[in-house]
C-alpha positions in Angstrom: 13.5 40.2 -41.0 11.9 40.7 -37.2 9.4 38.1 -36.5 5.9 39.5 -36.4 4.5 39.8 -32.8 1.0 39.1 -31.9 -0.3 42.6 -32.2 1.3 42.7 -35.9 -1.4 44.2 -38.0 -1.6 41.1 -40.4 -2.6 39.1 -37.6 -5.2 41.6 -36.0 -8.3 40.1 -38.2 -6.8 36.4 -37.0 -7.5 34.9 -34.0 -4.6 32.5 -33.2 -5.8 29.0 -32.0 -6.1 28.6 -28.4 -4.3 25.4 -27.9 -0.7 24.9 -28.2 1.2 22.2 -29.9 2.7 19.5 -27.9 5.0 16.6 -28.3 4.5 13.0 -26.5 6.9 10.3 -25.9 7.2 7.5 -23.2 4.0 5.9 -21.8 4.3 6.2 -17.9 2.5 4.1 -14.9 2.6 4.7 -11.5 1.6 2.0 -9.2 0.9 2.6 -5.3 0.7 -0.9 -3.2 0.1 -1.5 0.6 1.8 -4.4 1.5 -0.9 -7.3 2.9 1.5 -7.9 5.7 -0.6 -10.6 7.8 -0.9 -13.2 5.3 2.9 -12.2 4.3 3.8 -13.0 7.9 2.1 -16.1 8.1 4.4 -17.8 5.4 7.5 -19.5 6.6 11.2 -18.0 5.7 11.9 -20.2 3.3 8.8 -19.2 1.2 9.1 -15.7 1.7 12.6 -16.0 0.5 11.9 -17.8 -2.6 9.1 -15.1 -3.3 11.6 -12.3 -2.9 14.2 -13.8 -5.0 12.0 -14.5 -8.0 10.1 -10.9 -7.7 13.9 -9.4 -7.2 15.1 -11.3 -10.4 12.0 -10.2 -12.6 11.9 -6.6 -11.5 15.6 -6.4 -11.8 15.4 -7.5 -15.6 12.3 -4.7 -15.7 14.6 -2.0 -14.4 17.2 -2.8 -16.9 15.4 -3.1 -20.3 16.4 -0.7 -23.0 13.0 0.1 -24.3 11.5 1.5 -21.2 12.5 0.9 -17.4 10.6 0.1 -14.2 11.9 1.4 -10.9 11.0 0.7 -6.9 10.6 3.0 -4.3 9.8 2.6 -0.9 6.9 5.3 0.0 6.9 7.1 3.0 3.8 7.9 5.0 0.2 6.2 5.7 -0.7 6.5 1.5 1.1 3.2 0.8 4.5 1.0 1.4 5.8 0.7 -2.1 5.7 3.0 -5.5 6.7 1.3 -9.0 7.1 3.5 -11.6 7.0 2.4 -15.3 8.4 4.1 -18.3 7.4 2.3 -21.6 6.9 2.9 -25.5 3.3 2.4 -25.3 0.2 1.9 -23.4 0.3 -1.6 -24.5 3.8 -2.1 -23.2 2.5 -0.7 -19.9 -0.3 -3.3 -19.9 2.2 -6.1 -20.2 4.0 -4.2 -17.3 1.3 -4.3 -15.3 0.6 -7.9 -15.6 4.0 -9.2 -15.2 3.8 -7.5 -11.8 0.5 -9.0 -10.9 1.6 -12.5 -12.2 4.5 -12.9 -9.5 3.9 -14.9 -6.2 5.2 -11.2 -4.8 1.6 -9.9 -6.1 -0.5 -11.6 -3.8 0.9 -9.7 -1.0 0.3 -6.6 -2.7 -2.8 -4.2 -2.5 -3.1 -1.3 -4.8 -3.8 1.8 -3.1 -3.7 4.1 -6.0 -2.4 4.3 -9.6 -1.8 7.0 -12.4 -1.6 7.0 -16.3 -0.1 9.2 -18.5 2.5 10.4 -21.3 5.4 12.2 -21.2 4.5 15.7 -22.8 6.6 18.8 -23.8 4.4 21.7 -24.0 5.7 24.2 -26.9 4.2 27.3 -26.1 7.4 29.7 -27.4 7.5 27.7 -30.4 3.7 27.6 -31.0 3.0 31.1 -30.6 6.0 31.8 -32.9 4.8 29.6 -35.3 1.1 30.5 -35.4 2.0 34.2 -35.3 4.2 33.8 -38.6 1.7 31.5 -40.3 -1.3 34.2 -39.5 1.0 36.8 -41.0 1.4 34.7 -44.0 -2.5 34.8 -44.2 -2.8 31.1 -43.7 -6.0 30.1 -42.3 -6.0 28.2 -39.2 -6.5 24.3 -39.7 -6.1 24.8 -43.2 -4.2 22.4 -45.3 -1.4 24.4 -45.6 -1.2 25.4 -42.0 -1.4 21.8 -40.7 1.3 21.1 -43.0 3.4 23.9 -41.5 2.5 23.0 -37.9 3.5 19.0 -38.5 6.6 20.3 -40.0 7.5 22.2 -36.8 6.4 19.2 -34.8 8.9 17.0 -36.6 11.7 19.4 -36.4 11.0 19.8 -32.3 10.7 16.1 -31.8 14.1 15.8 -33.5 15.6 18.2 -31.1 14.0 17.0 -28.0 14.0 13.1 -28.6 16.0 12.5 -25.4 13.3 14.3 -23.3 10.4 12.5 -24.7 12.0 9.0 -24.3 13.7 9.4 -20.9 15.2 7.0 -18.6 14.3 6.6 -15.0 16.8 9.0 -13.4 19.1 7.4 -11.4 18.5 9.9 -8.4 17.6 8.6 -4.5 14.3 10.0 -3.7 10.9 10.9 -6.0 8.1 13.3 -5.3 5.3 12.7 -7.4 1.8 14.9 -7.5 -0.8 15.6 -10.1 -2.1 18.9 -11.1 -4.6 21.0 -13.2 -4.9 24.4 -14.4 -7.9 26.0 -12.9 -11.3 26.8 -14.4 -13.0 29.0 -12.4 -14.2 32.5 -13.0 -11.6 35.3 -13.4 -9.0 32.6 -13.0 -9.9 30.3 -15.9 -6.5 29.3 -17.7 -8.2 28.2 -20.5 -10.0 31.6 -21.1 -6.6 33.3 -21.1 -5.5 34.2 -24.7 -2.5 31.9 -25.9 0.0 34.8 -25.7 -0.7 35.5 -22.0 -0.3 31.8 -21.3 3.1 31.8 -23.1 4.2 34.5 -20.9 3.2 32.7 -17.7 4.8 29.3 -18.7 8.2 31.1 -19.4 8.4 32.9 -16.2 7.2 29.7 -14.5 9.7 27.8 -16.4 12.6 29.8 -15.3 12.3 29.2 -11.6 12.6 25.6 -12.4 15.8 26.3 -14.4 17.3 27.6 -11.4 17.2 24.1 -10.0 19.0 22.4 -12.7 21.4 19.8 -11.7 19.6 19.7 -8.2 16.4 18.0 -9.7 15.3 16.2 -12.5 11.8 16.8 -13.6 9.6 14.7 -16.1 6.3 16.2 -17.0 3.6 13.6 -18.1 0.3 14.6 -19.7 -2.9 12.8 -18.3 -6.0 14.7 -19.9 -8.0 11.7 -21.1 -5.9 9.3 -19.3 -6.4 10.0 -15.7 -8.3 12.2 -13.2 -5.7 15.1 -13.3 -4.5 16.9 -16.2 -0.6 16.4 -15.6 1.5 14.1 -13.4 4.6 15.8 -12.2 7.7 13.5 -11.2 10.6 15.2 -9.1 14.0 13.2 -9.1 16.9 14.4 -6.4 19.5 13.0 -4.2 18.5 16.0 -1.5 14.6 15.6 -0.6 14.8 19.4 0.6 14.9 20.6 -3.2 11.1 19.1 -3.6 10.3 21.6 -0.6 12.3 24.5 -1.8 11.5 23.9 -5.5 7.5 23.6 -5.0 7.4 26.2 -2.3 9.3 28.5 -4.6 6.8 28.0 -7.7 3.7 28.5 -5.6 4.7 32.4 -5.6 4.6 32.6 -9.2 1.6 33.8 -11.1 0.8 30.5 -13.1 0.4 28.7 -9.7 -1.0 31.0 -7.3 -3.4 32.1 -9.5 -4.2 29.0 -12.0 -2.7 25.7 -10.4 -4.6 22.8 -8.5 -2.6 20.1 -6.9 -3.3 16.6 -5.9 -1.8 14.4 -3.2 2.0 14.2 -3.1 3.9 10.8 -2.9 7.3 10.7 -1.7 9.5 7.4 -2.1 13.2 6.4 -1.4 14.9 4.4 -4.4 14.7 0.5 -3.6 17.1 -1.6 -5.3 15.1 -4.7 -6.2 17.5 -7.3 -4.5 16.4 -4.8 -1.2 12.8 -5.8 -1.3 13.3 -8.2 1.4 14.1 -4.9 3.9 10.6 -3.5 2.8 8.7 -6.6 3.4 10.6 -7.3 6.9 11.8 -10.9 5.7 14.5 -11.2 7.9 12.3 -11.1 10.9 12.4 -13.4 13.7 10.3 -16.6 13.1 
């Protein structure tokens, strides 16, 4: 039997809930630092080397964890010098990672410039609309016990299928581009006032653009509603930085971005091995 559509007569008197279901996975913290170069350069070469060696060993261990990684990136531009990205299982684990970094002697020479807190999120617009429509066609009341049970079962099924995307490793790519974004809530361009079926269509069309860049870029979307100042954080990882420009530019013409998206600052970094921290800090400069 064909699945009922949103205009199915059994659904006509039933308004589908507005919020799509989501799946959440890794907790994510982005830290952005400036190097305090004056006090750093005042140290002896021996002291700088000792600090860098200890920091490199500690951060390499954080980078190779099995239950969530950390990674370093040299930041380009005036916004900062160093990006540290942490993926962990919980917010408590992120707090431990933040504290571990701060306790390093190197932390005395790192000035926080910005940070961003979020959790890996997979939005399930397609599955949500399909499920809500089927439940409404069966005459179930939204958020009733039977409705909630069906939604919980579908979430469990989706979580099983998408587990690898919920708990990802930090992609082994040379470049990263991070930016936060919102969906606009302004007059006629209010994303949250659109029916869920219309938002589903817009997100499907938006996603088709990203799929054309499969293999060139790895995207990690994290939700930050209630966690930080924007609604989502977007990480793009690639080995060719021009992909960031091409992908973001093409998406600007998509209706969901052209009408409903607002973007924060963009941060771009180059992957930095912990053992190469000395190059960023200028540890090999002449006395």
